[in-house]
C-alpha positions as a Markdown table, in Angstrom:
| # | Residue | x | y | z |
|---|---|---|---|---|
| 1 | Met | 115.0 | 65.1 | 240.2 |
| 2 | Arg | 111.8 | 65.4 | 238.1 |
| 3 | Glu | 111.8 | 69.2 | 238.5 |
| 4 | His | 115.2 | 69.5 | 236.9 |
| 5 | Tyr | 114.1 | 67.4 | 233.9 |
| 6 | Phe | 111.0 | 69.4 | 233.5 |
| 7 | Leu | 112.9 | 72.7 | 233.5 |
| 8 | Thr | 115.4 | 71.3 | 231.0 |
| 9 | Met | 112.5 | 70.4 | 228.7 |
| 10 | Leu | 111.1 | 73.9 | 229.0 |
| 11 | Gln | 114.3 | 75.5 | 228.1 |
| 12 | Ser | 114.6 | 73.3 | 224.9 |
| 13 | Leu | 111.1 | 74.4 | 223.6 |
| 14 | Ser | 111.0 | 76.9 | 220.8 |
| 15 | Cys | 108.3 | 79.5 | 221.5 |
| 16 | Asp | 107.6 | 79.9 | 217.8 |
| 17 | Ser | 106.4 | 76.4 | 217.5 |
| 18 | Ile | 103.7 | 76.5 | 220.2 |
| 19 | Asp | 100.4 | 78.4 | 220.3 |
| 20 | Lys | 99.5 | 81.1 | 222.8 |
| 21 | Tyr | 97.3 | 78.8 | 224.9 |
| 22 | Thr | 100.1 | 76.3 | 225.4 |
| 23 | Gln | 102.5 | 79.1 | 226.3 |
| 24 | Thr | 100.1 | 80.3 | 228.9 |
| 25 | Met | 99.7 | 76.8 | 230.4 |
| 26 | Ile | 103.5 | 76.3 | 230.5 |
| 27 | Cys | 103.9 | 79.6 | 232.3 |
| 28 | Leu | 101.3 | 78.7 | 234.8 |
| 29 | Glu | 102.8 | 75.3 | 235.5 |
| 30 | Thr | 106.2 | 76.7 | 235.7 |
| 31 | Thr | 105.1 | 79.4 | 238.2 |
| 32 | Val | 103.5 | 76.7 | 240.4 |
| 33 | Leu | 106.6 | 74.6 | 240.2 |
| 34 | Cys | 108.8 | 77.6 | 241.2 |
| 35 | His | 106.6 | 78.3 | 244.2 |
| 36 | Leu | 106.8 | 74.8 | 245.3 |
| 37 | Leu | 110.6 | 74.6 | 244.8 |
| 38 | Asn | 111.1 | 77.8 | 246.9 |
| 39 | Asn | 109.2 | 76.3 | 249.8 |
| 40 | Ala | 106.4 | 78.8 | 249.3 |
| 41 | Ser | 103.6 | 76.3 | 249.7 |
| 42 | Arg | 102.0 | 78.4 | 252.5 |
| 43 | Gln | 101.6 | 81.3 | 250.0 |
| 44 | Leu | 100.3 | 79.0 | 247.3 |
| 45 | Ile | 97.7 | 77.5 | 249.6 |
| 46 | His | 96.3 | 81.0 | 250.4 |
| 47 | Thr | 96.2 | 82.0 | 246.8 |
| 48 | Asp | 92.8 | 82.7 | 245.4 |
| 49 | Phe | 92.4 | 79.6 | 243.1 |
| 50 | Thr | 89.4 | 81.1 | 241.3 |
| 51 | Ser | 91.8 | 83.4 | 239.5 |
| 52 | Ile | 93.8 | 80.4 | 238.4 |
| 53 | Phe | 90.8 | 78.4 | 237.3 |
| 54 | Ser | 89.5 | 81.4 | 235.3 |
| 55 | Ile | 92.5 | 81.2 | 233.1 |
| 56 | Tyr | 91.5 | 77.7 | 232.1 |
| 57 | Glu | 87.9 | 78.6 | 231.6 |
| 58 | Gln | 88.7 | 81.6 | 229.4 |
| 59 | Lys | 90.7 | 79.4 | 227.0 |
| 60 | Thr | 88.2 | 76.6 | 226.7 |
């Protein structure tokens, strides 16, 4: 039940204590996790990953 543990940790975070970059990465990871938990792997596979990678490149 790693997903449940991860979501519990996310809920305990204070958004005031983390920077905008970290918030963006948490949102991205949470979105991917939700897609996987909802059996939407087919949709995820067909997603244009260049748009996801561009988020990382813009922040570095």
